[in-house]
C-alpha positions as a Markdown table, in Angstrom:
| # | Residue | x | y | z |
|---|---|---|---|---|
| 1 | Met | -88.0 | -81.5 | 71.2 |
| 2 | Val | -84.9 | -81.3 | 69.1 |
| 3 | Tyr | -83.0 | -83.3 | 72.0 |
| 4 | Glu | -85.5 | -85.8 | 72.2 |
| 5 | Ala | -85.6 | -86.5 | 68.1 |
| 6 | Gly | -82.2 | -87.2 | 68.4 |
| 7 | Lys | -82.5 | -89.4 | 71.3 |
| 8 | Ser | -80.1 | -87.1 | 73.4 |
| 9 | Tyr | -82.5 | -87.7 | 76.4 |
| 10 | Asn | -79.8 | -86.1 | 78.9 |
| 11 | Asp | -79.7 | -82.7 | 77.4 |
| 12 | Ala | -83.5 | -82.7 | 77.1 |
| 13 | Val | -84.0 | -83.3 | 80.8 |
| 14 | Arg | -81.6 | -80.6 | 81.5 |
| 15 | Tyr | -83.4 | -78.1 | 79.0 |
| 16 | Tyr | -86.9 | -79.0 | 80.2 |
| 17 | Lys | -85.7 | -78.8 | 83.5 |
| 18 | Lys | -85.0 | -75.1 | 82.7 |
| 19 | Phe | -88.2 | -74.4 | 81.5 |
| 20 | Phe | -89.5 | -76.0 | 84.9 |
| 21 | Thr | -87.9 | -73.5 | 86.9 |
| 22 | Cys | -88.9 | -70.8 | 84.6 |
| 23 | Ala | -92.4 | -72.1 | 85.3 |
| 24 | Arg | -91.5 | -72.4 | 88.8 |
| 25 | Met | -91.1 | -68.2 | 88.9 |
| 26 | Met | -93.6 | -67.3 | 87.0 |
| 27 | Glu | -96.3 | -69.5 | 88.8 |
| 28 | Asp | -97.4 | -71.4 | 85.6 |
| 29 | Lys | -99.3 | -74.1 | 86.9 |
| 30 | Ile | -99.8 | -75.3 | 82.8 |
| 31 | Gly | -96.0 | -75.2 | 82.5 |
| 32 | Leu | -95.4 | -77.0 | 85.7 |
| 33 | Ser | -97.0 | -79.7 | 84.7 |
| 34 | Leu | -95.8 | -79.7 | 80.9 |
| 35 | Gly | -92.3 | -79.5 | 82.1 |
| 36 | Ala | -92.7 | -82.4 | 84.6 |
| 37 | Asn | -94.2 | -84.4 | 82.2 |
| 38 | Arg | -91.6 | -84.2 | 79.5 |
| 39 | Ile | -89.0 | -84.6 | 82.3 |
| 40 | Ala | -90.3 | -87.9 | 83.3 |
| 41 | Ile | -90.7 | -88.9 | 79.4 |
| 42 | Asn | -87.0 | -88.4 | 79.4 |
| 43 | Tyr | -86.0 | -89.9 | 81.8 |
| 44 | Phe | -88.4 | -93.0 | 81.0 |
| 45 | Asn | -86.9 | -93.1 | 77.5 |
| 46 | Asp | -83.3 | -93.0 | 78.9 |
| 47 | Gly | -84.4 | -96.2 | 81.1 |
| 48 | Asn | -84.4 | -94.0 | 84.2 |
| 49 | Tyr | -87.7 | -95.1 | 85.5 |
| 50 | Glu | -87.3 | -94.3 | 89.3 |
| 51 | Lys | -86.8 | -90.6 | 88.3 |
| 52 | Ala | -89.5 | -91.1 | 85.5 |
| 53 | Val | -91.4 | -92.0 | 88.4 |
| 54 | Glu | -90.6 | -89.0 | 90.7 |
| 55 | Tyr | -91.5 | -86.3 | 88.0 |
| 56 | His | -94.7 | -88.3 | 87.0 |
| 57 | Lys | -96.1 | -88.0 | 90.5 |
| 58 | Gln | -95.1 | -84.1 | 90.3 |
| 59 | Asn | -96.9 | -84.0 | 87.5 |
| 60 | Ile | -100.2 | -85.6 | 88.7 |
| 61 | Gln | -100.3 | -82.8 | 91.6 |
| 62 | Leu | -99.4 | -80.1 | 89.2 |
| 63 | Ser | -102.2 | -81.2 | 86.7 |
| 64 | Asp | -105.9 | -79.9 | 86.6 |
| 65 | Ile | -107.8 | -82.4 | 88.8 |
| 66 | Glu | -110.1 | -83.1 | 85.8 |
| 67 | Asn | -106.9 | -83.8 | 83.5 |
| 68 | Thr | -104.9 | -86.3 | 85.4 |
| 69 | Phe | -105.0 | -89.6 | 83.0 |
| 70 | Ala | -101.9 | -89.3 | 80.7 |
| 71 | Gly | -100.4 | -88.7 | 84.2 |
| 72 | Tyr | -101.8 | -92.1 | 85.8 |
| 73 | Tyr | -101.0 | -94.3 | 82.5 |
| 74 | Asn | -97.7 | -93.1 | 82.1 |
| 75 | Ile | -96.7 | -93.4 | 85.7 |
| 76 | Gly | -98.6 | -97.2 | 85.3 |
| 77 | Ile | -96.2 | -97.8 | 82.5 |
| 78 | Ser | -92.8 | -96.7 | 84.5 |
| 79 | Tyr | -93.9 | -98.6 | 87.4 |
| 80 | Arg | -94.2 | -101.5 | 84.8 |
| 81 | Lys | -90.6 | -101.2 | 83.4 |
| 82 | Asn | -89.5 | -101.5 | 86.9 |
| 83 | Lys | -91.5 | -104.5 | 87.4 |
| 84 | Asn | -93.7 | -103.2 | 90.1 |
| 85 | Phe | -96.8 | -104.7 | 88.6 |
| 86 | Glu | -99.0 | -103.6 | 91.8 |
| 87 | Glu | -98.1 | -99.9 | 91.6 |
| 88 | Ala | -98.6 | -100.3 | 88.0 |
| 89 | Leu | -101.9 | -101.8 | 88.4 |
| 90 | Ile | -103.3 | -99.0 | 90.9 |
| 91 | Asn | -101.9 | -96.6 | 88.5 |
| 92 | Phe | -103.3 | -97.8 | 85.5 |
| 93 | Lys | -106.8 | -98.3 | 87.5 |
| 94 | Lys | -106.8 | -94.8 | 88.2 |
| 95 | Ala | -106.4 | -93.6 | 84.6 |
| 96 | Leu | -109.5 | -95.8 | 83.8 |
| 97 | Glu | -111.1 | -94.2 | 86.7 |
| 98 | Trp | -110.7 | -90.7 | 85.2 |
| 99 | Ala | -111.5 | -92.0 | 82.0 |
| 100 | Val | -115.0 | -93.1 | 82.7 |
C-alpha cells in the first residue's frame, strides 16, 4: 500500500506478485483474488491496461461467484481505457446483472 500511495506502481506490482505467489502456495483463494485485484489496479494506474485486463480476469475467476461485481466493473474500466468499448459494455452489464 505504501508503494501505491507513493505512485510507485511497478514496485507495488512486484510486491503484490510475491503476495499472490504466497497465497497460491497456501491455497488461499481469498488471498489469490485480492492479490490479482491489487496487481490489476496497479497495472491500470500505471497505464498498462492490457495487463490490468489480464489480472482482472484472474480476479473474476478466483472470486466467489457471488462477489464478482468489482471484478466486472474494474475490467470494464480497463477495456474502456483501451478504447475497447464493446468489451467494456459487456463487462459493465455483467456488473449490473450481479448488482440486481
